[in-house]
N, C-alpha and C positions, 0 to 999 in steps of 0.2 A: 784797695780793690779786694784784698783778702777778706776783710770784714763783710763786704757785699756778697762775695761768694759763699761765705759761711752762712749768711742770712738766707740765701737762696737754697742751700742744702738743708737748712732747718725747715724752710717752707715745704720742701719736698717731703721730708720726714713727717711733718705735721699733716700734710695732705694724705699721705699714705696710711696714716693711722685712722683716718676718717673715711677711707674709701674701701669698697669691696676688694677682695684679693684679686679678682679677675678684671679689675678696672682697665688696666693697660691693654689686655688682650681683647676686651670688648669694644674698644674704641678704634676707629679708623684714623688715618692721617688727617682726613678732613675734620673729624671730631676734635682732634687736638688743635687744629687751626682755628676752629670756631671758639674753643675755650680761650685760647691765647688772644684772639680778637676781642672777646668779651672783656677781658681785663685791660688790654691796651686801649680799648674804646672808652672804658670808664676813666682811665688815666687821661685820655685826650679830652674828655668832657671837662675835667678839672682845668685843663689848660685853656680850652676855648672860653670857659666862663671866667677865666682869670681868678679862680678861687685859690685861696691860700690856706685852706683849712687843713689842719693836722698833717698826717702822713698819707692821705688818700692816694695821691699820685704815686708816691714811692711804694706803698704797699701793693698797689695794683701792678706796678712794674716788676716787683719781686715775685709776685704770683705768676706773672706771664713768663718770667725767666725760668722759674721752676717747672712750669708746664712745658716750655720749650726743651729743657733738658730731659724731662720725662718722655716727651715725644721722640727724641733722638734715641733714648734707651729702648723704647718700645719698638722702634724701627729696626735698631740693631739686633734686637732679640728675635726679630722675624715674626 
């Protein structure tokens, strides 16, 4: 579990390097839900098509987890 949590934290750091500084402030709760749904939807497509290609499912779930944590942080920051 610790390895997974570290991967999610690394994903958050990676994403923050590529986003504008005011990204978290500029997005609403619904925006975060839309982003998370986009990544979980991609993961679901892999399952529905029964694809076993690479890490697509896992990568999308790590991104969704990182977004969920960022959404909570943005909510707490007010």
